[in-house]
C-alpha positions as CSV (number, residue, x, y, z in Angstrom):
1,M,127.9,175.0,54.6
2,Q,131.3,176.0,53.3
3,T,134.0,172.9,54.0
4,Q,137.4,174.7,54.9
5,S,139.6,174.6,51.7
6,E,136.5,176.4,50.7
7,V,136.4,179.5,53.3
8,D,140.7,179.6,52.3
9,W,139.8,180.0,48.4
10,I,137.6,182.5,48.7
11,P,140.0,185.2,49.9
12,M,142.6,184.0,47.5
13,Q,140.0,184.2,44.4
14,R,139.5,187.8,45.5
15,S,143.3,188.9,45.4
16,G,143.8,187.3,42.0
17,A,146.9,185.0,44.5
18,L,145.0,181.9,42.6
19,N,145.5,181.1,39.1
20,P,143.1,178.4,37.4
21,T,145.6,175.5,37.8
22,R,146.0,176.0,41.8
23,V,142.3,176.4,42.0
24,E,141.8,172.3,40.3
25,R,144.4,171.7,42.2
26,I,143.7,172.3,45.6
27,V,139.8,171.2,44.5
28,M,141.0,167.7,43.5
29,S,143.0,167.5,47.5
30,T,139.7,168.3,49.5
31,K,137.4,165.5,47.8
32,T,140.7,163.3,47.9
33,L,140.5,163.8,51.5
34,T,136.5,163.6,51.9
35,L,136.1,160.4,50.3
36,S,138.7,159.7,52.3
37,K,137.2,160.4,55.6
38,I,134.1,158.3,54.0
39,A,136.0,155.6,53.4
40,I,138.2,155.0,57.0
41,A,134.6,155.3,58.3
42,T,132.6,153.0,55.8
43,A,135.5,150.0,56.5
44,A,135.5,151.1,60.0
45,S,131.9,150.2,59.9
46,L,132.2,147.5,57.9
47,G,134.9,146.4,60.0
48,M,132.5,146.6,63.5
49,A,129.5,144.5,61.9
50,V,132.2,141.9,60.9
51,S,132.9,141.1,64.5
52,V,129.7,141.4,66.2
53,S,128.7,138.5,63.5
54,N,131.6,137.0,65.1
55,I,130.8,136.8,68.4
56,A,127.0,137.1,68.1
57,P,126.1,133.0,68.8
58,S,127.3,132.7,72.4
59,W,126.5,136.3,72.8
60,L,122.7,135.3,71.5
61,A,123.3,131.3,73.4
62,A,124.4,133.3,76.4
63,I,120.7,135.2,76.9
64,A,118.7,132.0,75.5
65,P,120.8,128.5,75.3
66,M,117.6,127.0,74.7
67,P,116.3,128.6,71.2
68,A,120.3,128.6,70.2
69,A,120.6,124.9,70.4
70,H,117.5,124.2,68.8
71,A,118.8,126.1,66.0
72,Q,121.8,124.5,66.5
73,S,120.7,121.2,66.6
74,G,117.8,121.0,64.5
75,T,115.7,118.9,66.5
76,P,111.4,119.6,67.6
77,K,111.0,119.9,70.9
78,G,108.0,117.9,71.5
79,Q,106.4,117.2,75.4
80,G,110.1,115.1,76.7
81,G,111.3,118.3,77.1
82,P,114.8,119.7,75.7
83,G,116.7,118.3,72.5
84,A,118.5,115.4,72.8
85,D,121.5,117.4,73.7
86,R,119.7,118.1,77.4
87,G,118.6,115.1,77.8
88,S,115.5,113.8,77.4
89,K,112.6,113.6,80.9
90,G,109.2,111.1,79.5
91,K,107.1,108.8,81.8
92,H,109.1,105.3,80.5
93,G,112.5,106.6,82.9
94,S,115.3,108.5,81.7
95,S,117.9,108.8,79.0
96,T,120.6,106.6,79.2
97,D,122.9,109.3,77.9
98,S,125.4,110.9,80.8
99,G,123.7,113.9,79.9
100,S,120.4,113.3,80.9
101,S,117.8,114.7,82.8
102,G,114.6,112.4,82.3
103,S,112.9,110.5,85.3
104,G,110.1,107.9,85.4
105,Q,108.5,105.6,87.0
106,G,110.4,103.7,85.3
107,G,108.9,99.7,84.0
108,P,110.2,96.3,86.0
109,S,113.5,94.7,85.7
110,D,114.9,91.7,83.6
111,D,114.3,89.7,86.5
112,S,111.3,90.8,87.6
113,D,107.9,88.9,86.7
114,A,105.8,92.4,86.3
115,K,103.6,90.2,87.5
116,G,103.5,92.7,91.5
117,P,103.7,91.8,95.1
118,K,100.2,89.0,96.0
119,Y,99.6,86.5,98.9
120,G,101.3,83.3,98.9
121,G,105.0,84.5,97.2
122,G,108.2,84.0,98.9
123,G,107.3,86.9,102.0
124,S,105.4,85.9,104.9
125,K,102.1,84.3,105.4
126,P,100.3,86.4,107.8
127,A,98.6,84.2,110.9
128,P,95.5,82.3,111.3
129,G,92.7,84.7,112.2
130,T,94.3,87.7,111.0
131,Q,93.5,89.5,108.5
132,G,94.8,88.4,104.6
133,G,94.8,85.5,102.4
134,K,91.3,84.0,102.5
135,P,89.2,83.0,104.8
136,A,88.3,79.6,105.7
137,W,85.2,79.2,104.7
138,A,86.3,80.7,101.5
139,Q,88.2,77.3,100.6
140,E,85.3,74.7,101.9
141,G,83.9,75.1,99.1
142,I,80.5,76.5,100.6
143,P,78.1,76.0,97.6
144,S,77.4,79.1,95.7
145,D,73.8,78.1,95.7
146,L,73.2,77.9,99.3
147,E,71.2,80.6,100.5
148,L,72.1,81.4,103.9
149,G,70.2,84.7,104.4
150,R,70.5,86.8,107.8
151,L,72.9,83.3,108.7
152,N,75.6,85.5,107.0
153,V,76.8,88.0,109.8
154,A,78.7,84.7,110.9
155,R,80.9,85.7,108.9
156,A,81.5,89.1,111.4
157,P,85.1,89.7,112.4
158,S,85.9,87.9,115.9
159,H,85.7,91.3,117.8
160,V,82.5,92.2,116.4
161,L,80.8,88.4,117.6
162,D,82.6,89.0,121.0
163,R,80.7,91.9,121.7
164,S,77.6,90.4,120.4
165,L,77.9,87.8,122.6
166,A,78.9,89.8,126.2
167,D,75.1,91.7,125.2
168,A,73.6,88.4,124.4
169,L,74.8,87.0,128.1
170,S,73.7,90.5,130.2
171,S,70.4,90.4,128.5
172,M,69.6,86.3,128.7
173,Q,66.3,85.0,130.7
174,P,66.9,82.2,132.0
175,T,62.7,80.8,132.4
176,F,63.3,79.9,127.9
177,Y,66.6,78.5,128.4
178,N,65.6,76.4,131.8
179,Q,62.6,74.7,130.3
180,V,65.0,73.9,126.3
181,L,67.2,72.4,129.3
182,A,64.5,70.4,130.8
183,I,62.8,69.3,127.4
184,A,66.2,68.4,127.0
185,D,66.8,66.1,130.5
186,N,63.6,64.6,130.3
187,A,64.1,60.8,129.8
188,S,60.2,60.1,129.2
189,L,60.5,61.6,125.3
190,N,62.4,60.7,122.6
191,M,64.0,62.6,120.1
192,D,60.9,63.5,118.4
193,Q,58.8,64.7,121.1
194,K,61.4,66.5,122.2
195,V,62.1,68.7,119.0
196,A,57.5,68.6,119.0
197,A,57.9,70.3,123.1
198,L,60.5,72.3,122.0
199,Q,59.2,74.1,118.6
200,A,56.3,74.6,121.7
201,L,58.0,76.4,123.3
202,V,59.7,78.7,120.8
203,K,55.2,79.1,120.1
204,S,54.7,79.9,123.4
205,T,57.0,83.1,123.8
206,F,54.8,84.9,121.2
207,A,51.9,85.3,123.6
208,D,53.3,84.7,127.4
209,T,56.0,88.2,127.8
210,S,57.2,86.6,130.6
211,I,59.1,84.0,128.5
212,V,61.6,85.6,126.8
213,M,64.5,84.0,124.4
214,V,67.5,86.2,122.5
215,D,66.0,87.4,118.9
216,S,69.1,88.3,117.6
217,P,70.8,87.2,115.1
218,L,74.4,88.1,115.6
219,Q,73.3,87.6,119.6
220,N,72.5,83.9,118.9
221,L,75.5,82.7,116.7
222,A,77.5,84.1,118.7
223,L,75.7,82.1,121.7
224,Y,76.2,79.3,119.9
225,K,80.0,79.4,119.3
226,D,80.4,79.8,122.9
227,M,78.1,76.6,123.7
228,L,80.2,74.9,121.0
229,T,83.5,76.3,122.6
230,T,83.3,76.2,126.1
231,G,80.5,73.3,126.5
232,Q,78.2,76.3,128.6
233,I,77.0,79.5,128.5
234,V,77.5,81.3,132.0
235,S,75.2,84.6,131.7
236,S,74.8,86.4,134.7
237,S,71.6,84.4,135.1
238,G,72.8,81.7,135.8
239,T,74.9,78.8,134.2
240,Y,73.1,76.5,131.5
241,D,75.9,73.6,131.0
242,A,75.2,71.4,127.0
243,N,77.0,68.1,128.9
244,T,75.3,66.3,126.6
245,A,74.6,65.8,123.6
246,T,70.9,66.2,123.6
247,R,71.5,69.4,125.7
248,S,74.3,70.8,122.7
249,L,71.7,69.0,120.1
250,L,68.1,71.5,121.9
251,L,70.3,74.8,122.3
252,A,72.2,74.6,119.0
253,A,68.6,74.6,117.7
254,V,67.8,77.1,119.2
255,F,71.0,80.0,118.5
256,I,70.5,78.8,115.1
257,G,66.9,78.0,114.8
258,T,66.4,81.7,115.6
259,A,69.7,83.4,113.6
260,S,68.1,82.4,110.2
261,D,65.6,83.4,108.2
262,K,61.7,82.9,109.0
263,T,61.2,81.6,105.5
264,L,64.6,80.3,104.9
265,P,64.6,76.7,105.5
266,V,67.3,75.6,107.4
267,S,69.4,72.4,105.7
268,T,72.3,70.2,106.9
269,A,73.6,72.1,103.9
270,T,73.0,75.7,106.2
271,V,73.9,73.7,109.7
272,D,78.0,73.1,107.4
273,A,78.4,76.8,106.5
274,I,77.4,77.8,109.5
275,N,80.5,75.4,111.1
276,K,82.6,76.2,108.3
277,I,82.3,79.7,108.3
278,M,82.4,80.0,112.2
279,S,85.7,77.2,112.3
280,L,83.4,74.9,114.5
281,T,83.4,71.2,114.6
282,L,79.9,69.6,116.4
283,P,80.3,67.1,119.8
284,D,79.9,64.4,120.4
285,G,77.1,62.5,119.9
286,V,75.4,65.3,117.2
287,S,75.0,65.0,113.9
288,D,74.7,67.8,111.1
289,V,71.5,66.1,109.9
290,E,70.2,66.6,113.6
291,L,70.8,69.5,113.6
292,G,70.3,71.0,111.1
293,A,65.9,69.1,111.3
294,A,65.9,70.3,114.8
295,A,67.4,73.7,114.1
296,E,64.2,74.3,111.1
297,A,61.9,73.0,113.8
298,V,62.4,75.7,115.4
299,R,63.2,77.7,112.6
300,A,59.4,76.3,111.0
301,A,57.7,77.3,115.0
302,I,58.8,80.9,115.1
303,S,57.7,81.4,111.3
304,E,54.3,80.3,112.1
305,A,53.8,81.9,115.3
306,H,54.2,85.0,113.0
307,G,51.5,84.7,111.3
């Protein structure tokens, strides 16, 4: 492609109007003009590059602030979040810097004992008989090696015992319990004879279906508690007063002896444990030793009758 200067030069050369000196000047002028344009274009390009390099950091930061921050600070990015200039996030608490955005559960304060809430502390204590703290029997030193078997149901909640009592009072048959009171009131018999007569009566319930006694451990223990609390048993079939020490002893022996396991002997320790668990006190004239022996006699009669 010919430049404008070359085009102008051709006719001049043909016409002979252009001498060699003139031609040389024109060519040099043309080369100078061409180089000037190239220089201007190059300078403009370099200037744009310089300008772009000056604004690059802020421009890059605008579209990718987090990588730019890491590139400037040199801080590696870990599990806790971005660099230190943006705060750190960890599970043990927030950063103390004003720019921190971390959050977590945190640890105990300086005045904390780091033990957490516990029963018996500065807060209110639950009322006796309600949930919270330890039950009475757990604080009374019941021997850990004492086997209670079915009698462990004495630890049932009060509402369970109340329901069992209602069931027992509606199903009690007067024949058996009236005979227990009759044995207790028989002045011609000493205590050993009365206990022996009670054993015979218990065994007869396995042969005579008309003589029925309550068999459920929960119901018997509910009757035991009701008798020691009110001094009598008021059922749908009649009222059984425990108004003497002997009546109380024999009725209590029936309730505990029937509630216990057939193969687990009843002792004085057993009676003491039941009373501690249920927060009961024996009536005047009745000892835990006497009740343990009489309840064991009932249990042995049941075990023997079962065969």
